[in-house]
N, C-alpha and C positions, 0 to 999 in steps of 0.2 A: 749421345743421348743427355737430356738438360735434367738436373737434379736442383728439386727445391732445397732452397738453404732451411735447417731446421729453426723455427720460431725459438728466440732467446728474448726472454725482459729485457737483459741487458743491452742488447744491440739496438731494439728497439727505441728503448731512452735513448742511447747514442744519438740512435739516426734521427730522431726529434729534436735532440740539442744540436744539432749540426743546422737541421732546419730554421731552429728558432737563431742561431749566430749567423745566418746567412741573411736573414733577414733584420739583423740587426745592426744597422750601421758597419758592413763590413769595411768601410775604407779608413774606419779609425784603427789605429795601428794596435791596439791592445784587443780588440775585436778580432781584426785580422789575425794576429798570433794565437789567440785562444783556438779560431777556426784552424789553422792549420795543425796547432797541436791535436787538437780533438779528432780531426782527420784520421791522423796520423794512428791515434788510438784506436779509432773507429776500423780502420782495416785489420789493427793488430788483433782486435775483438771478433773480428769476422774469421782471419786466420785460426783463431785458438776454437773457436765454436764449431768449424768443419774439423778440425784436428780432433775434439772431443767426439764429434759424432762419428767419426771414422774409427777410433781407437775403442770406442765403447761396441761400433757393431761387429769389429774384428773379435773384440773378448766375447761378445755374443755369439758369433759361429765359432769360436774354437771352445766354449760349454756345448754347446751342440754336437760338437765332433766328438770331443769327450765322452760325451753321455753314449752317444752311437758306439763308441768303441768300448764303454762299460759293459753294456749290453752284449756285446759279441763274447766280450770275455767271460760273463757271466754264462753263455749259453755252452762255449767250448768246453770251461771249468765243468759244469754240471752235465755233458755228454761224458767226458771221460768218469766222473765221478759213477755215473749209472755204468759204464763199461766196467770200472775195476769193483765194482758193489758187486756185479754180475759174475763176474771172474771168480771170485774170491769170498764174496758172501758180506753183507751190510756191515757185520758185526766183528768180520773177521780183523786182525791185528793189522795184516797188507791195507785194507781199506781205512781204517784208522789213521795209519801211518801216512797213505798219498794223500786222500782226501777226508781230514776228518771231519768237518763242518759244511754248511755252505757258506758260497762265497758272499758274503756281505761286511758291511763296512764302508770306511771311505776309499774314494778310486785309489789313494796312496797304500792303504791296507789292501786293496783286490790286487794290487801290481804285485806286491811284496808277497802275497800267495800265490800267484802265477808263478812268479821266479821260482819260489820255493820247489813247487810242484815240478817245475819242468828240469830244474837241477835233481830232484831224486828221481825222476823218469829216467833220466839220462845214465845213472848209474845202477836202474834196475836191471838184473839179467835173469831172464830175457825181459826187453822190456813190454810191460803189461798193454801197451795199446799198439798201433801200428803207425810205423813210421811217419806218414802222411797227416794222421792225427797229432802225434807230436810235432809235428812242423806247424800245424795251426795253431795249436798252444805257443808255440814260439812267436809267430806271428801277431797273435793276439795279445802278447807280451809287450812285445816290440812296440804295436801300435799304440796301445794305452800308453806306454812310456812317453811317446813322441807327442801324445793327446795332451797329455798332464804338463810336461815341458812347453809345448805351446800355449797351454791355458794361462800356465805362469808368466812367461811373456807376453801374454796379451793383457796380463792382469797390471804388471807392474808397467807398461806403457800406459795404460789408460791414467793410473796414480800419477805417473810423472806428466801426462797432461792436464791432470785435474791441478796439481800443484800450480804448474806454470799456469795455469787459467786463474785459479785465485792469485797470483801475483801481477797478472795483466787487470783484473776488476780492481785490485787494492789500488794500484799505479789510477786505472781511472778516477775512481772515487777521488783519490788526492787530487788529480788535475780540474776535475769539477767543481770541486769546495774551493779551489784556488780561483776557478775562473767567477765563479761566484762574487767573490770577495773584489777581484778584479775589475769586474764588469758591473759592478751596482752602481755605480756613477752614470754608467751609460744608459741604462736599464730604466723604463716607466714600470710603475707597479706591476700594471697587467703583466708585462713580460717577467720582472723579477719573480710574480706566484707563478708563472708558466714555467719557468725555469725550475724552481723550488720543486715542482711536482715530480720532476723529471729525476729525482735522486732517488738512488739506490742502495739497497744493504750489501 
């Protein structure tokens, strides 16, 4: 399945620069050198743009998965909370110790509470919920932990791609400025103006 490359103003500027260089006396060694240099940079920009799109998409998917496991964790926690309160009473010491409050806060805080509740229930005699429900709690805890770890991994990968992208853009900008200076003598005023319009920050 073909996938359209995401639009990038930097890639558009680079592509237009290549077209301009191809039309600007490519037989002149300086122009030929500039064309080769910017062709390599253009390919690097394309690759980095694709990497950025993939890294961002993977991070977004990881966030969606994390959200689903947060919701699942909320549900099993509330269900266990109701079971315990029905069994011991809402204001009983047992209820206050096991499920003292609603499961709110960040995903990391939620995970810590799931771990605390699971460990506490394991040492209760007898366990106030069924083993099947306890297993569901353990699964929710593990799934949320994995989702959090995956989200952090994807976020770090995206940040690394962003750093590499900034480095490539900086290299392109330097090359663009050097090309303007080196080829100024070979360009007409119209071509020079057109090239100047391709600069980007």
